[in-house]
ROSE-4610 file (N, C-alpha, C; in Angstrom, 1 decimal, always signed):
// ROSE-4610
residu = [M/M/M/K/K/K/K/K/K/I/I/I/I/I/I/M/M/M/A/A/A/T/T/T/S/S/S/L/L/L/S/S/S/V/V/V/L/L/L/A/A/A/L/L/L/T/T/T/G/G/G/C/C/C/A/A/A/Y/Y/Y/S/S/S/Q/Q/Q/Q/Q/Q/G/G/G/H/H/H/T/T/T/L/L/L/A/A/A/A/A/A/A/A/A/S/S/S/V/V/V/S/S/S/S/S/S/S/S/S/F/F/F/K/K/K/P/P/P/N/N/N/S/S/S/H/H/H/Y/Y/Y/L/L/L/N/N/N/D/D/D/V/V/V/N/N/N/I/I/I/R/R/R/A/A/A/V/V/V/R/R/R/D/D/D/F/F/F/V/V/V/S/S/S/R/R/R/Y/Y/Y/G/G/G/D/D/D/A/A/A/T/T/T/D/D/D/A/A/A/A/A/A/W/W/W/H/H/H/R/R/R/S/S/S/N/N/N/D/D/D/N/N/N/Y/Y/Y/I/I/I/A/A/A/V/V/V/F/F/F/Y/Y/Y/K/K/K/D/D/D/S/S/S/I/I/I/Q/Q/Q/H/H/H/R/R/R/V/V/V/I/I/I/Y/Y/Y/T/T/T/N/N/N/R/R/R/G/G/G/D/D/D/L/L/L/S/S/S/Y/Y/Y/I/I/I/M/M/M/K/K/K/Y/Y/Y/Y/Y/Y/E/E/E/E/E/E/N/N/N/R/R/R/M/M/M/P/P/P/R/R/R/N/N/N/I/I/I/R/R/R/A/A/A/Q/Q/Q/V/V/V/K/K/K/S/S/S/T/T/T/Y/Y/Y/F/F/F/D/D/D/Y/Y/Y/K/K/K/I/I/I/Y/Y/Y/V/V/V/V/V/V/Q/Q/Q/E/E/E/I/I/I/E/E/E/T/T/T/P/P/P/E/E/E/H/H/H/P/P/P/A/A/A/V/V/V/Y/Y/Y/I/I/I/V/V/V/N/N/N/L/L/L/Q/Q/Q/G/G/G/D/D/D/T/T/T/D/D/D/W/W/W/K/K/K/K/K/K/V/V/V/K/K/K/L/L/L/C/C/C/Q/Q/Q/G/G/G/E/E/E/M/M/M/E/E/E/I/I/I/M/M/M/E/E/E/E/E/E/F/F/F/R/R/R/K/K/K/G/G/G/K/K/K]
num = [1/1/1/2/2/2/3/3/3/4/4/4/5/5/5/6/6/6/7/7/7/8/8/8/9/9/9/10/10/10/11/11/11/12/12/12/13/13/13/14/14/14/15/15/15/16/16/16/17/17/17/18/18/18/19/19/19/20/20/20/21/21/21/22/22/22/23/23/23/24/24/24/25/25/25/26/26/26/27/27/27/28/28/28/29/29/29/30/30/30/31/31/31/32/32/32/33/33/33/34/34/34/35/35/35/36/36/36/37/37/37/38/38/38/39/39/39/40/40/40/41/41/41/42/42/42/43/43/43/44/44/44/45/45/45/46/46/46/47/47/47/48/48/48/49/49/49/50/50/50/51/51/51/52/52/52/53/53/53/54/54/54/55/55/55/56/56/56/57/57/57/58/58/58/59/59/59/60/60/60/61/61/61/62/62/62/63/63/63/64/64/64/65/65/65/66/66/66/67/67/67/68/68/68/69/69/69/70/70/70/71/71/71/72/72/72/73/73/73/74/74/74/75/75/75/76/76/76/77/77/77/78/78/78/79/79/79/80/80/80/81/81/81/82/82/82/83/83/83/84/84/84/85/85/85/86/86/86/87/87/87/88/88/88/89/89/89/90/90/90/91/91/91/92/92/92/93/93/93/94/94/94/95/95/95/96/96/96/97/97/97/98/98/98/99/99/99/100/100/100/101/101/101/102/102/102/103/103/103/104/104/104/105/105/105/106/106/106/107/107/107/108/108/108/109/109/109/110/110/110/111/111/111/112/112/112/113/113/113/114/114/114/115/115/115/116/116/116/117/117/117/118/118/118/119/119/119/120/120/120/121/121/121/122/122/122/123/123/123/124/124/124/125/125/125/126/126/126/127/127/127/128/128/128/129/129/129/130/130/130/131/131/131/132/132/132/133/133/133/134/134/134/135/135/135/136/136/136/137/137/137/138/138/138/139/139/139/140/140/140/141/141/141/142/142/142/143/143/143/144/144/144/145/145/145/146/146/146/147/147/147/148/148/148/149/149/149/150/150/150/151/151/151/152/152/152/153/153/153/154/154/154/155/155/155/156/156/156/157/157/157/158/158/158/159/159/159/160/160/160/161/161/161/162/162/162/163/163/163/164/164/164/165/165/165/166/166/166/167/167/167/168/168/168]
x = [+36.4/+35.3/+34.1/+34.0/+33.0/+33.3/+34.4/+34.9/+34.6/+34.8/+34.5/+33.0/+32.2/+30.7/+30.2/+30.8/+30.3/+30.7/+31.9/+32.3/+31.5/+31.1/+30.3/+28.7/+28.4/+27.0/+27.0/+27.9/+28.0/+28.2/+28.9/+29.1/+27.9/+27.1/+25.8/+24.7/+24.7/+23.8/+24.1/+25.3/+25.6/+25.4/+25.6/+25.3/+23.7/+23.0/+21.5/+20.9/+21.6/+21.1/+21.4/+22.5/+22.8/+21.9/+21.5/+20.7/+19.3/+18.8/+17.5/+17.4/+18.6/+18.4/+18.5/+19.2/+19.0/+17.7/+16.9/+15.6/+14.8/+14.9/+14.0/+14.3/+15.5/+15.9/+15.2/+15.2/+14.6/+13.1/+12.4/+11.0/+10.8/+11.6/+11.4/+11.4/+12.3/+12.4/+11.2/+10.7/+9.6/+8.2/+8.3/+7.0/+7.1/+8.2/+8.3/+7.9/+8.2/+7.8/+6.4/+5.9/+4.6/+3.9/+2.9/+2.4/+1.6/+1.2/+0.3/+1.1/+2.2/+3.1/+3.3/+4.0/+4.1/+2.9/+1.7/+0.6/-0.3/+0.2/-0.6/-0.6/-1.7/-2.0/-1.7/-1.3/-1.1/-2.5/-2.6/-3.8/-4.4/-3.5/-4.2/-5.0/-4.8/-5.4/-6.8/-6.9/-8.1/-9.2/-10.5/-11.6/-11.5/-11.7/-11.4/-12.5/-13.8/-14.8/-14.5/-13.8/-13.4/-12.2/-11.3/-10.3/-10.8/-11.7/-12.3/-13.0/-13.7/-14.6/-13.6/-12.5/-11.5/-10.9/-10.5/-9.8/-10.8/-12.1/-13.0/-13.3/-13.2/-13.5/-12.1/-11.0/-9.7/-8.7/-8.8/-7.6/-6.5/-6.5/-5.3/-4.6/-5.2/-4.5/-3.3/-2.2/-1.0/-0.7/+0.2/+0.6/-0.6/-1.7/-2.7/-2.3/-2.5/-2.1/-3.6/-3.5/-4.6/-4.6/-5.4/-5.5/-6.6/-6.6/-7.6/-8.1/-9.3/-9.8/-11.2/-11.2/-12.4/-12.8/-14.1/-14.5/-14.5/-13.7/-13.5/-12.1/-12.1/-10.9/-10.9/-9.8/-9.6/-8.5/-8.8/-7.7/-7.4/-6.1/-5.8/-4.7/-5.0/-4.2/-4.5/-3.6/-3.7/-3.9/-4.9/-5.1/-5.5/-4.6/-4.9/-4.7/-3.9/-3.6/-4.7/-5.6/-6.7/-6.5/-6.6/-6.6/-7.8/-7.8/-9.0/-8.8/-9.9/-10.0/-11.3/-11.1/-12.3/-12.4/-13.6/-13.8/-14.9/-14.4/-15.2/-15.5/-16.7/-17.1/-16.3/-16.4/-15.6/-16.0/-17.2/-17.7/-17.3/-16.6/-16.1/-17.1/-18.1/-19.1/-18.6/-18.9/-18.4/-19.3/-18.7/-19.4/-19.5/-18.4/-18.4/-16.9/-16.9/-15.6/-15.4/-14.2/-14.0/-12.8/-12.9/-11.9/-11.7/-10.2/-9.9/-9.1/-9.5/-8.8/-8.9/-8.2/-8.3/-9.3/-9.5/-10.5/-10.4/-9.2/-9.0/-9.6/-9.8/-10.4/-11.9/-12.4/-13.9/-14.7/-15.9/-16.9/-17.3/-17.5/-17.7/-19.0/-20.1/-21.4/-21.4/-20.4/-20.3/-19.6/-18.5/-17.7/-18.5/-19.3/-20.2/-21.1/-21.7/-22.8/-22.1/-21.0/-20.1/-19.6/-19.1/-18.5/-19.7/-20.9/-21.9/-22.4/-22.2/-22.7/-21.4/-20.3/-19.0/-17.9/-18.2/-17.4/-15.9/-16.1/-14.8/-14.0/-14.4/-13.8/-12.8/-11.8/-10.8/-11.3/-11.4/-11.6/-10.2/-10.1/-8.8/-8.7/-9.8/-9.9/-11.3/-11.5/-12.9/-12.8/-13.8/-14.0/-15.4/-15.1/-16.3/-16.6/-17.8/-18.2/-19.3/-19.0/-19.9/-20.4/-21.6/-22.0/-22.9/-22.9/-23.7/-25.2/-25.8/-27.3/-27.6/-26.7/-27.0/-26.3/-26.7/-25.8/-24.6/-23.7/-22.5/-22.8/-22.0/-22.0/-20.5/-20.6/-19.4/-19.2/-18.2/-17.8/-16.6/-16.9/-16.0/-15.5/-14.2/-13.6/-13.1/-13.7/-13.6/-12.7/-12.0/-11.2/-11.6/-12.1/-12.2/-11.2/-11.4/-10.4/-10.5/-11.8/-11.9/-12.4/-12.8/-13.3/-13.1/-13.4/-13.3/-14.8/-15.1/-16.5/-16.2/-17.0/-17.2/-18.5/-18.7/-20.0/-20.3/-21.5/-21.9/-22.9/-22.6/-23.5/-24.0/-25.4/-25.9/-27.2/-27.3/-28.4/-28.8/-27.9/-28.1/-28.4/-28.6/-28.7/-27.3/-27.3/-26.0/-26.3/-25.6/-25.7/-24.3/-24.3/-23.0/-23.0/-21.9/-21.6/-21.0/-19.9/-19.1/-18.7/-18.5/-18.0/-17.0/-16.0/-14.8/-14.4/-14.1/-13.5/-12.1/-11.5/-9.8/-9.6/-8.4/-7.9/-7.2/-7.3/-6.8/-5.2]
y = [-42.4/-43.0/-43.1/-42.2/-42.1/-43.2/-43.4/-44.4/-45.8/-46.1/-47.4/-47.7/-46.6/-46.8/-47.0/-46.3/-46.4/-47.7/-48.3/-49.5/-50.6/-50.5/-51.6/-51.6/-50.3/-50.3/-50.8/-50.6/-51.2/-52.7/-53.2/-54.7/-55.4/-54.7/-55.3/-55.3/-54.2/-54.0/-55.2/-55.3/-56.3/-57.7/-58.0/-59.4/-59.6/-58.6/-58.9/-59.0/-58.2/-58.3/-59.7/-60.4/-61.7/-62.6/-62.4/-63.3/-63.3/-62.1/-62.2/-62.7/-62.5/-63.0/-64.6/-65.1/-66.7/-67.1/-66.4/-66.6/-66.8/-65.7/-65.6/-66.8/-67.4/-68.5/-69.8/-69.9/-70.9/-70.9/-69.7/-69.5/-69.9/-69.7/-69.9/-71.4/-72.2/-73.5/-74.1/-73.6/-74.3/-73.9/-73.1/-72.8/-73.8/-74.1/-75.0/-76.3/-76.9/-78.1/-78.2/-77.2/-77.2/-75.9/-75.7/-74.4/-73.7/-74.7/-74.1/-73.7/-74.2/-73.9/-72.5/-71.6/-70.2/-69.4/-69.8/-69.1/-69.5/-70.6/-71.3/-70.5/-70.7/-69.8/-70.7/-70.0/-70.8/-71.1/-72.1/-72.5/-71.4/-70.6/-69.5/-68.5/-68.3/-67.5/-67.9/-69.3/-69.9/-70.0/-69.9/-70.0/-71.1/-71.1/-72.3/-73.3/-72.9/-73.9/-74.7/-74.1/-74.8/-75.9/-75.4/-76.3/-77.5/-77.2/-78.2/-79.3/-78.7/-79.7/-80.6/-79.9/-80.6/-81.6/-81.4/-82.4/-83.6/-83.2/-84.3/-85.2/-84.6/-85.5/-86.1/-85.4/-85.8/-85.7/-86.3/-86.2/-86.8/-87.8/-88.5/-87.9/-86.8/-86.1/-85.5/-85.8/-85.0/-84.1/-83.1/-82.1/-81.2/-81.0/-80.2/-78.8/-78.1/-76.6/-75.9/-74.9/-74.0/-72.7/-72.4/-71.0/-70.4/-69.1/-68.2/-67.7/-67.9/-67.5/-66.8/-65.5/-64.6/-64.7/-65.2/-65.4/-66.9/-67.6/-69.1/-69.4/-70.5/-71.2/-72.5/-72.8/-74.1/-75.0/-76.2/-77.1/-78.1/-78.2/-79.1/-80.1/-81.3/-82.5/-83.8/-84.7/-85.9/-87.0/-88.0/-89.1/-90.2/-91.4/-92.4/-92.2/-91.3/-91.0/-90.0/-89.5/-88.7/-87.3/-86.4/-84.9/-84.5/-83.9/-83.5/-81.9/-81.3/-79.7/-79.6/-79.2/-78.9/-77.4/-77.0/-75.6/-75.2/-74.2/-73.7/-72.3/-71.8/-70.3/-69.6/-68.2/-67.3/-67.7/-68.1/-68.4/-69.7/-70.6/-71.8/-73.1/-72.6/-73.9/-74.5/-75.7/-76.6/-76.2/-75.8/-75.4/-76.7/-77.2/-78.4/-79.1/-80.3/-81.1/-81.5/-81.4/-81.7/-82.7/-83.9/-84.8/-85.1/-85.3/-85.4/-86.7/-87.6/-88.9/-89.4/-90.5/-91.2/-92.4/-92.9/-93.9/-95.2/-95.6/-96.8/-96.4/-95.2/-94.8/-94.6/-94.7/-94.3/-95.3/-95.1/-96.0/-96.8/-98.2/-99.2/-98.7/-98.4/-98.1/-96.8/-95.9/-94.7/-95.1/-95.8/-96.2/-97.0/-97.9/-98.7/-98.0/-97.0/-96.2/-95.4/-94.8/-94.1/-94.9/-96.0/-96.9/-97.7/-97.8/-98.4/-97.5/-96.1/-95.2/-94.9/-94.6/-94.1/-95.1/-96.3/-97.4/-97.3/-96.4/-96.2/-95.0/-94.4/-93.4/-93.6/-92.9/-93.1/-92.2/-92.6/-91.6/-91.2/-89.9/-89.5/-88.7/-88.1/-87.6/-87.4/-87.6/-87.6/-86.5/-85.7/-84.8/-84.9/-85.3/-85.6/-84.4/-83.9/-82.7/-83.2/-83.1/-83.3/-82.0/-81.9/-80.8/-81.4/-80.6/-81.2/-81.4/-80.7/-81.0/-81.7/-82.1/-82.7/-83.9/-84.7/-86.0/-85.6/-86.6/-86.4/-86.1/-85.3/-85.0/-85.4/-86.1/-86.6/-85.9/-85.3/-84.7/-85.6/-86.2/-87.1/-86.6/-86.6/-85.9/-87.2/-87.2/-88.3/-88.0/-89.0/-88.6/-89.7/-89.3/-90.1/-90.0/-90.8/-90.5/-89.2/-88.5/-87.3/-86.4/-86.4/-85.4/-85.7/-84.6/-84.7/-84.5/-85.0/-84.7/-84.6/-83.7/-83.5/-83.9/-85.1/-85.5/-85.4/-85.1/-84.8/-85.9/-86.6/-87.6/-87.2/-87.2/-87.0/-87.8/-88.5/-89.5/-90.4/-91.0/-91.8/-91.3/-89.9/-89.2/-88.7/-88.8/-88.4/-87.4/-86.3/-85.3/-84.8/-84.3/-83.7/-82.3/-81.9/-80.5/-79.8/-80.3/-79.8/-80.7/-80.4/-81.2/-80.5/-81.0/-80.4/-81.4/-80.8/-81.6/-81.4/-82.5/-82.5/-81.8/-81.1/-80.6/-81.7/-81.5/-82.5/-82.3]
z = [+42.7/+43.3/+42.3/+41.5/+40.5/+39.5/+39.0/+38.3/+38.6/+40.0/+40.6/+40.4/+40.9/+41.0/+39.5/+38.6/+37.1/+36.6/+37.0/+36.4/+37.0/+38.3/+39.0/+38.5/+38.2/+37.7/+36.2/+35.4/+34.0/+34.0/+35.0/+35.1/+35.7/+36.5/+37.0/+36.0/+35.3/+34.1/+33.0/+32.6/+31.7/+32.1/+33.4/+34.0/+34.0/+34.4/+34.4/+32.9/+32.1/+30.6/+30.2/+30.4/+30.0/+30.7/+32.0/+32.7/+32.0/+31.8/+31.0/+29.6/+28.9/+27.7/+27.6/+28.6/+28.8/+29.3/+30.2/+30.3/+29.2/+28.3/+27.1/+26.3/+26.2/+25.2/+26.0/+27.4/+27.9/+27.6/+27.6/+27.4/+26.0/+25.0/+23.6/+23.4/+24.0/+23.9/+24.6/+25.6/+26.3/+25.3/+24.7/+23.8/+22.8/+22.2/+21.1/+21.5/+22.8/+23.2/+23.7/+24.3/+24.7/+24.5/+23.6/+23.2/+24.4/+25.5/+26.4/+27.6/+27.9/+29.2/+29.4/+28.4/+28.8/+29.1/+28.7/+29.0/+30.0/+30.7/+31.8/+33.1/+33.8/+35.0/+36.2/+37.3/+38.6/+39.1/+39.9/+40.5/+41.4/+41.9/+42.8/+42.0/+40.8/+39.8/+39.3/+39.6/+39.0/+40.2/+39.7/+40.7/+41.5/+42.9/+43.6/+43.5/+42.9/+42.8/+41.5/+40.6/+39.4/+39.7/+40.6/+41.0/+41.8/+42.6/+43.5/+42.6/+41.6/+40.8/+39.9/+39.4/+38.5/+39.3/+40.5/+41.3/+41.7/+42.0/+42.2/+41.0/+39.8/+38.5/+38.1/+38.0/+37.5/+38.4/+39.6/+40.8/+40.4/+39.4/+38.9/+37.9/+37.2/+36.2/+36.5/+35.8/+35.9/+34.9/+35.2/+34.2/+33.6/+34.5/+33.9/+33.9/+32.8/+32.4/+32.5/+33.2/+33.2/+32.5/+31.8/+30.9/+31.2/+30.7/+30.7/+29.3/+28.9/+27.6/+27.9/+27.5/+27.7/+29.2/+29.4/+30.7/+31.2/+30.6/+31.0/+31.4/+32.3/+32.7/+32.0/+31.4/+30.6/+31.3/+31.6/+32.1/+30.9/+30.6/+29.5/+30.0/+29.7/+30.2/+29.3/+29.4/+28.7/+29.6/+29.4/+30.2/+29.2/+29.2/+28.4/+26.9/+26.6/+25.2/+24.6/+25.5/+25.1/+25.6/+24.7/+25.2/+25.8/+27.0/+27.7/+28.0/+27.6/+27.7/+28.7/+29.9/+30.8/+31.0/+30.6/+30.5/+31.6/+32.4/+33.5/+33.2/+33.7/+33.7/+34.7/+34.6/+35.4/+36.9/+37.2/+38.6/+39.0/+38.2/+38.7/+38.2/+37.5/+37.2/+35.9/+35.8/+34.6/+33.4/+32.4/+31.0/+30.3/+29.8/+29.1/+29.0/+28.6/+28.6/+27.1/+26.6/+25.3/+25.2/+24.5/+24.5/+23.0/+22.7/+21.3/+21.3/+20.4/+20.1/+18.8/+18.6/+17.3/+17.2/+16.1/+16.0/+16.9/+17.3/+18.2/+19.6/+19.9/+21.3/+21.2/+20.1/+19.9/+20.6/+21.2/+21.7/+20.5/+20.8/+19.6/+19.0/+19.7/+19.1/+18.1/+18.6/+17.8/+16.5/+16.7/+15.5/+14.6/+15.0/+14.3/+13.5/+14.1/+13.3/+12.2/+12.4/+11.5/+10.4/+10.7/+9.7/+8.8/+9.4/+8.6/+7.5/+7.5/+6.6/+5.6/+6.3/+5.7/+5.8/+5.2/+5.3/+4.6/+3.5/+2.7/+3.2/+4.3/+4.7/+6.0/+6.2/+7.3/+8.4/+9.5/+10.9/+11.2/+11.2/+11.7/+12.9/+13.4/+14.6/+15.1/+16.4/+17.0/+18.1/+18.2/+19.2/+20.0/+21.2/+22.0/+23.0/+23.1/+23.8/+24.8/+26.0/+27.1/+27.8/+28.1/+28.9/+30.1/+31.1/+32.4/+32.1/+31.3/+30.9/+29.8/+28.8/+27.6/+27.4/+26.5/+26.2/+25.4/+25.4/+24.7/+23.3/+22.4/+21.1/+20.5/+19.5/+18.8/+17.5/+17.2/+15.9/+15.3/+14.3/+13.6/+12.2/+12.2/+10.9/+10.0/+8.9/+8.0/+6.8/+6.1/+5.0/+4.1/+2.9/+1.8/+0.7/-0.6/-1.6/-2.2/-2.3/-3.0/-2.2/-1.0/-0.1/+1.4/+2.2/+3.8/+4.3/+5.3/+5.9/+7.4/+8.0/+9.4/+9.8/+10.6/+10.9/+12.3/+12.7/+14.1/+14.6/+15.6/+16.2/+17.5/+17.7/+19.0/+19.3/+20.1/+20.5/+19.4/+18.8/+17.6/+16.3/+16.2/+15.0/+14.4/+13.1/+12.4/+11.3/+11.2/+10.2/+9.8/+8.5/+8.1/+8.3/+9.0/+9.4/+8.2/+7.6/+6.7/+5.7/+4.4/+3.4/+2.6/+2.2/+1.4/+0.3/-1.0/-2.1/-2.0/-2.3/-2.3/-3.7/-3.6/-5.0/-5.8/-7.1/-8.0/-8.2]
């Protein structure tokens, strides 16, 4: 009888060990395809005020992944080839919205303002930051022949945030 119980226990242990190893393999593959999926939270874990505000603003958003960072909830999703990150406080209040996109998605007036000053530079990524109380801020990353620049635009004013020289 002891031999039968021992054999059954070992076979159950071996089968569950194999099942867990396959789960880990699936998780590793998922993390390669999307770095946010393994860390995403269920909507039940997110403040209900944040979820309600998100649905009222972006009800048509699909595949939104929610994450927890310090005292914030972050919803990440793509809409019209633009990455959106909507950040809420722990209490569910909207903190700010960040959008990442390329030059062809920029508002024309912002693009014209940047290109009028930096016409020889290539715009390779734009970060738009919106807060409830303030106007939108645009951070534009520019690449020239000899350097890179990060330019900030807010209410028609433009300033250089960072500047880097390329190596030879």
